[in-house]
N, C-alpha and C positions, 0 to 999 in steps of 0.2 A: 327723798326718803333714804334712810340707811338700808343696807343690804338685808333682805329678809332672812330670818333664822330658819333656813331650810336644811333638813337632814341631808348630809353629804351624799348618802346613797340615793336619795330621791333626785337630787340635782344631777348626779352622774347618770342615772337611768334616763332621764328626759333630755339631757344635754348630749349624751354620747351613745346610748344603747338603742333607744327606740325613737322613731320619727312619729311623734304623736299626731302630726299633721295628716298622716295617712291611715291612722288606726281605724277610724270609723268608715273607711271606704275599702280597705284591703281584705276584709273578711265578711262572710255572710252575716255572722252575729254582730259584727260591728255596724254593718248597714242597718240591721234590725234595730240596734240600740239608737242610732241616729234618727231613724224614721219615727220610732215610738217616742223618743224624747221630744221631737218636734210636735207630734200630734197631741201629746199630753200637755206640753206647755201652752200650745195655741188655745187650749180650752180655757186657760186662766189669765193669759196675758191681756192687759188693757189694749185698746186700739192704738195703732201707730199714729203719730210718731212719739210714743212714750219713750222716756229715758230708761235705758237698761244698763246696769253695771254688771259686767261679766267677771266675777271674781274667780281667779284661778282658771281663766278661760283658755289656757294653753295657747296653741297657735291660731285659734279663732274658728274652729269648726262650727261652733254654735253661733258665734257672732256673725259668721258669713250669711247664714240663712235669716237671722234676725234683721240684719242690714237690708237684705233683699226684700224682706217683708215691710220695710219702711221704718224700722225702729232706730232711734239714736243710741248707738251702743258705744260704751267705753269699756276697755278691758284692762285688768291688772293680773299679773302673774309673777311668781317669784323666780321663774327660769328665764334668763336673758335670751336664750335661743327662741323660746316661745314668743316673747315680746317682739323680737325682730320679725318673726313670721306673721304675727297678728297685726303688725303695723300696716301691712298691705290691705287689711280688711277694715280696720277702724282705729281710732286713737287708742294706743296701748302703752302701758308703762309698767315698770317693775313695782310690785307691791306685795304685801303680806295680808292674807285674809284676816289675821288676828289684829291688825293695826292699819285700818284703811285710812287713807288721806282725805277721803271725801267728807263733805260737810253733812251734818245731821239733815235727815229728811230731804236729800237732794236728788233721789232717783225714784221712779215709779216702780221699778222692778230691780231686785238684786238676785242674781243666781250664783250658786256655788255648786257647779257641776263637776267638781274635782277635789277641792280642798279637803273635804272630810275624809277622803280616801287615805290621806297621808298624815293625819294627825292622831296618832294612837293615844295621846294624853287627853282624857275627857275634858280637862280644863281648857286645853287649846281648842277643842271643837266648840265648846261653849263660847269662848272668846270670838271665834269666827262667826258663829251664828248671831251673837249679840251685836257684833259690828254690822252685820247685814241688816239686822233689825234697826240699828241706829241710823243708818244712812238711807233707808227706804222711807218714803213719805207715809204718814198715817193712813192705814187702809191699803198700803201698797203690798205687792206680791214678793215673797221670798221663796225661792225654789232651791232645794238642796238634793244632790244625788249622793248615793252611798253604794258601796259594793256589798252585796248580800252575804251574810255570814256563811251560807251553805253553797255558794256558787262554785267553790273550788272542787267540791265533790262531783258536781255535774260536769265541770270542765275537764277534769282529769280522767273521768270515766270516758268522756268523748275522745280524749287523746289515747285511750286504750292502754293506759299504764297505771291505773289506780291499784291494780293488784300487786304492784311491786312494793316491797317492804319499805324502801326509802321514801317513796311517794306517799304511802299511807302514813308514815310517821310525820311527814311534813304537814299533810292535810289534817291529821289528828291534832296537831299543835294549833293550827288555825281555828279548828272547831272549839277547842277548849280555852284558848286565850283570846281569840278574835284578832290576833295580830300575826302578820307575816313579817319575818325579820329582814327580808330582803337579801338574804345570803345566796339564794338560788332563784333563777327565773325572774319573777316580778320583784319590784322594789319594796321598801318598807311600806306597809299598808295596814289599815284597820278595816275590819269586816263587821257590818252592822246587822242586827236583827231589826225587823220593821218597827216593832213596838218601841225599841230603843231610840230609833231615829225620830219617831213622833215625840217621844218624851223630851229629847234634846231640843227639838224645835219649840215645844211648849215651855221649856224651862227658861227661855229668854224672853217670854212674853208673846210669842206668836200665837195667833188664834186660827180657828177653822182649819186645823192641820189635817191633811189627807196624804196617804202614802199609796203609791202605785208600784206594781212590778213592771219594770220597763220592758224587758224582753219576753216576759211571760213564762209559763211552765214548760214550753217545748223547745226553747232556744238551743239546748244542748244537742238536739237532733241535727240542727243545721251544722253545728260544730263537728259532730261525729261524721256526718256524711262528707263534709269538706275535708276532714283529716284522713278519712279512710277510703275515699273514692276519688279517682282522677277526674271524673266528670263533675263532681261537686253537686250541691243541692239544686234541684230544678226550680223553676219559677213557681210551680204548683206547691212544692214543699215550702218555699219561702212564704207564699201566700197563706198556707195552712198554719204555719207557726205564728205568723202575724195575727191570724184570726184567733188562735189559741190565747195569745196575749190579751186581746180585746175581750174575749169571752170570760177570761179569768178575773177581770177587774172587780166584780162584785163579791168575790170569794177570798177573804183575807187569808184563809188557810193555804192558798196557793202562792202567796207572796214569797214563801221560803224557797220556791223553785226558780225564781227569776235570778238573773245574773246581777242586775242592778236595781236599786230602789230609787224612786223619785218622790220626795215629799214637798208639798206646797203648803204655805201658810200665809196669813195676813198680819201685818203690823197693826197694833191696836189703833182704833180711830182716836184722834185727839192726842196721840203720843203718850198715853197714860203710863206705859211701862218704860219709857225712856229714862 
C-alpha cells in the first residue's frame, strides 16, 4: 500500500512527541479510559476467536487485551512507529482508515478507536466509517471512538489554568469550530458531539447505533487530583468515578461531560448497504 495521507503534524506528534504505548497506563484518567473501553466493547463483541480489524490501533493497547481474550486481531495504522510497536502484539501493517486493503465482509469486528480523532474533514470521516462497514461481515460490529466536543473545558479546568486568557481563547475556538489546529499541546484533532457521531455512523448504513460516554461525568476529578496533589487519586476515588460512568449510561444528557465517546453499530444483514 502507498504511504497514507496523514497530516504531518499528526505524524510528528505520534512519532516524536508522545509515546502512545504508555498513554492509557500513565495517568488515572487514561487507566479509566482503557478499563471502560474494555467493558463497553465486551458487551457487544462476538465470542472469540472472532476476527477483529483494529483500524488506527496505534501501538496495540487494545489489540493486546483482545488477543489475551482469544480474538484473532490484525492491526493497521498510518504511523510507522506504531506499527513497529504493535507487531509484538499481533499482525500489523501500515494502512489508511479511508482506504483499507482488506476484502469485503472479511472481519467479524472492525474498530476505529482513534482515526476519527484526526480527520477534521467530514468526508474523510465518512470514508473511514464506510470502509469499516465494507470490510465487516453482514451483521458484524463496528465500534468507533471520538473525543467529546466539551472535553477540553473539563480537562483544562482540571489543569487549573482555564482562567488564563490564552487558554480560554484556544478552548473557545475548539467549542465553536470543533477543531484543534495542533499548534499548541495536542495535535490536529476533531471533537465530536454525541448526536453527530451517531449520525455519521448511520450515514454509511450502520444500524442499531448506540453511543456511550467512556469515562463518564466525573473523570476530570481524577485529572484534577492527579495534577494538584502529590498523592494522586485514591483507589476509592477511582472506584467512585468509575461508578459514576456506569450510573450515567442511561442518561444521554450526561454524555457531554465525558472525555471520550464510544459508538457501536451493526452492518446491515445481507450487506444491503454495501
